[in-house]
N, C-alpha and C positions, 0 to 999 in steps of 0.2 A: 461476436459477443466479447465484452471486455474480460481480461484475465482476472481471476479471483484475487482478492486482496487478503493476505494472510495476517494473522495476529502477531506473528514474529518473523523476522528474517535477518539472521546474523550477517554482518558485513565483514567479509574476509577478502584479502587481496594479496597483491605482490609484497606488501610490507611484511605480512605474516610469513609468507613463503620464504622470503629472503632470510629472515631470522631463524626459521626452523631449519632451513638448509644448512645454515652456518653451524647450528648445534649438531646436526646429523654428521656433518663432515668432521666435526671435532671428535666424535666418538663418545662424548660425555653426555649421554642422553638421559640418564637418571638424575637424581639430585646432585647439584653441583653449583659452580659459580654463576650460571645463568639464573638459577633459582634465587641465589643471594642478591643478585642485582635486581631482580623483580621485587623481592621483598623490600629492599631499600627504597626503590622508586615508588611502589604503591604506598608504603608507609608514609613517605614524604607527602604524597598526594593527599592522604587522609589527615595530615597534621599530627600524626602519632610518632612515638619514639621508637617503637619496635614492631616488627612484623614477622609472622611465621606462616609460610605457604603450606597448604595442605592439598590433599587429593580431591576434595570436593567441598561443597558448602556445608553438608551435614557433618563431615569429619571436622570442619573448622569450628562449628558450634559445639560439638562434643568436646573438642580439645579445649576450647575457651572455658567451658564449664569445669572440666577436670583441672585446668590450670588455676582456677580460683578456689579450688578445694571442695566443690560440690561432690557429694558422694552418697552412698546408701543411707537411707533413713531421712535424708534432707527433703525439704519441700522447696520447689521453685515456682514462683508465680509467673504466669505468662498469659498471652491472649489465646482464646479458642479459635479465633478467626485468622488462620495462617495455614501454610502448608504443614502437613503432619510432621515433617522433619523437625520443626521447632520443638514439639513435645517429645518426639522420639529421642532427640539428642539428650534431653533431660533424663529420660528413662535409661538411656545407655549408661549413665553414670551410677545408676541405682537409686536415683532420687525420683520423686513423684511430682508431676505437674499439678499446679493449682491454677484455675482459670478465673480471670477477672473480665468483666464485660468491656465492650468497646464503645467509642464515640461514633455514632452513625454518620457524622459528617466527615470525619477524617479516616475512619476505618481502623484507627489505632486504639490501643488500650486506653480506657477512661481512667484518669488519675483518681477521680472520686471513688470509683469502684475498687481501684487498687487499694486505696486507703481503707475502705470499708472491709475489704477482704483480709488485709493484714491485721486490722483490729480484731476481726472475728477469730483469727488464729492466734491471738495474743503475741503477734510478732514472730511466731515460730516458722519463719521462712528464711532460707539461707541466701537466696538470690532471686532476681527477677530478670527474665529474658524479655527485653523490650524490642519488639519488631517495628521497623520503619516500613510499614506495609505499602506496597505499590510504588515506593520511592519517596514517600512523604515522611519526614522526621516525626517521631513521637514527641510529645511535650516534655522535653528533657529537664527543664528547670524544675517544674513541679514534681516530676518523678524523682529527681535527685533529692529534693527536699524530703519527700516521703521516705526514700531509701535511707537517707541519713538518720531520720527519726527512728526507724525500725532496724537500723544496722543491717541493711540488705545490700548485697553486691549487685551492681547493674551490669548485665551482659547485653550488649547490642546485637540483635540479629539484623544485620544490614545487608542480607542476601540480595535484596531488591533495590538497594538505595545508593549505589555507586554514584557519586557526584552530587548527592543531596546535601543541603546546608541548613544548619540551624543557627540563625543569627550570626552568620559569617563563619561558623565553625563547621567543618565537614563532619558528616557522620563517620563513625569509626574512631573518633577521638572524644566522644561525649560520655561514655561510660567507663567502667573499670577495665573492660576488655570488650572487643567487638569481633564479629565474624562476618565474612563475605562469601558469596558464591560466584563462580565464574562459569556457570552452566550456559549452554549456547544461547538461550533466550534472554539472558541478563543484559544489563547495559554495556557490559564488556565480557569477553569470554576467553577461556583457555581450553575450550572443549569440555573438559571437566576440571574443576579445581576450586580451591578456596583459600582464604587468608584470615589469620587472626592478627588483630592490631591492638596495641596497648601502650600506655606510657610507663607501665610498671615492669622494671627489668626482671624481677623475680617471676612474675606471671609469664613473661616471654620465655624465660629459661625453662620453666616447667612445661610450657606448650611445646617448645622445641624438643625437649626430651620425650614427651608423651608421644609425639608423632614418629619418633625414631626408636621404638622399642625400649623406651625408658633409659636411653643412654645418657650418661653424664657428659660425655664429650664424643669425639669421633672414634674413640677407641672401643674396647670391648668391656667396659665397665657399665653394667646396667643397674641403676639404683632404684628403679621402680618398674611397675608393669606398664607397658605401653603398646602401641600399635605401629604398623607401618602405614602411616597416613601421609607420607611424603608426596610432594609434587614432583613431576618429572621436569627435566630441563626443556624438553620439547614443549610442554604446556607453558612453562615460564617464558619461553621465547615468544610464543603467541601472545601471552599476556603483556609483555613489554611493548609490543607493537600496538595492541589494543588500548593500553593505557595512554599511549601518545595520542590516540584518536578519541579517547573518552570525552574530553571537553566538547569536541565537535558533535559527538553522538548525543550528549545530554542537551546541548543547545538546540539541536534539531528536534529532539523529543519535546522540549518546551515550546518551540515554535509550532509544532504540530498540535500540541495540546491547546495552545492559545487559539488556533484556528478552529479546533473542535468546540471550544468554549463558545465561540461566536455562532456557529451553526446551531448548537444545542440550546442556546439561550432562548431560541424560538420554539422549543419543545417542552414537554412536561418531564423530561428526564432530570434527575438530580445529578449535577456535574460535580467533579472533584473540588473539594474545599482546600484552599492553601492559606493558612493563617498568616497574618503579618509577621515578617521576619523569617519565614520558612521559605526554602527554595526546593521545590519538588523536582525529582529527577525523572518522573514519569516512566518507571519501568512498565507500569500499566496505566492506562487512562480508563478509570472505572466509574461507571455511572450507576445510579439506582433507578429501577423501574418496578412497577407492580406486576406487569404482565410479561415477565422475562421469556417464557416459552414462546409466546406469540411473537415477540420482538426477534428472537433468534430464528424462528421460522421465516420471517420476512427478510432478515439479513441473508439467510441462505439463498433465498430466491434471487437476490441481487449480487451474490458472490462476494459479500463482505464478511471477512472472518471475524471471529470473536472468541473470547475465552470466559469461562465461568470459574473464577478464583475467589471463593471456594464454595461448592454446592452444598457442603455440610460442614458444620463446625467439627473441630478435632474430637471433642468429647462425644460426638454422635457417630464417630467411626467405630466399626465393630471391635477394633483393637483396643478401644478405650471404653468398652462397656462397663468397666468397673469404676469409672471416674464420674462422679456427680458434679454438676455445675449449674448454677443459676445465672444464666447469661442471655436473657430474652432479646436484648438488642442484637447481639451477634447472631443469634438464631434467625431473627427477622432479616437482617442484612444478607445472610447467606442465601436467602430466597430471592433477593432483589439485585444483587451485585452482578454487573455485566461489564466486561472489559472489551474495548474496541481498539482497532489498530492505531498506534501512535509512534511506532518505531522509526528510526532514522532512515531506513531504506525506502520509506514511502516517498513517492514523487509528489510534486505539487498537485498534479491531476488526481492522484490516488487519494490524497487527504481531502481534496475537494469532493471527490465522489463519495467517500465515507460520510462526510458531513451532510452532503445533499441528500443522500439516501435516508439518513436518520431524520433529517428535517422535513423532507417533502414526501417520502414514500412509506414511512413506517408509522404505525399507530402505537403511541406510547401512553400508558396509564401511569400517573405518578404514584409513588408510595403514599400510603395513607398519612404517614407522619411528615410528609414533605411540607416545606414552608410555602411553596408555590401553590397556585390554584389546584384544587383537587379534581377539577374537571378533566375528563379525558381529552387528549389532543389527538385529532385524527387528521392525517395529511393524505388527501386523496390525489 
């Protein structure tokens, strides 16, 4: 029987080991020059002017929000269809999340609903956290126009979007500030880690201070309350190697996604949408189906991994029982979304197997709102 195909599989090798060994041998394993090098290299990759490395993606987003002045009593608009950390980071500042609905084709926040939500709140929103979900950039031109009209700061949550491009501009340099995650399943990893990127020198300085106990400099003058959210040099060493390989990783994801598109074009599944001018980095290849439970049972039988990101919207989590939201599209999509393997560790045979199983062996019922035929497609 063929080996199971997993939804994620980080690629680590001699390059990472060599850099990590060098750091260990130096004795400088906490924050230090290796972290500064990683910050500079990753920032350049994103086309931003400044970068601040952090301990993980959640601390990066929390830091970004703090650095732009979000605090107690503020409202921050975001999507309900994301990992809960997106909203948790808002709450960590003392602010409250406000949810706008999503576009079912892109899974990203719907600008029309963003505008309606801001208007309903009389513009009483400090910032918006714009998530580039699954690796597809959000519609930044429209969102920037809306943000400027309502005087709202844009914070990019690019935790899943390393290598994605919006009209030739990398994510991480599209908002006022951005945050990334380097969790093992992401497009590149440091084990755990994160990064804040920005073109604003003051925002970068506040971020660097916040992650280092509110220090003004390397001395013992602490000018504000802060955390220890620093990245280690060991993590940075891994990150520098992974960054070198990131373009190849992303290209492999795009090639795998293109092959899946071909297979799934013959099914009733709704495949990922990539608007003109956007370059998806395919952290996940996410389809929509109406019979998700049945599809996953069949995938289990054939040893094909999958992920459900996310089975419930953030406002439907017990921790957010006190938050009201009218987001019917997001709630519907949370019952339909299914991610299948697209990562760069897949062999040609494995990606063919994933596609063949979905095309020839799995019964897929399309979502009722799908533009394709609403007839059930059965592959016996």
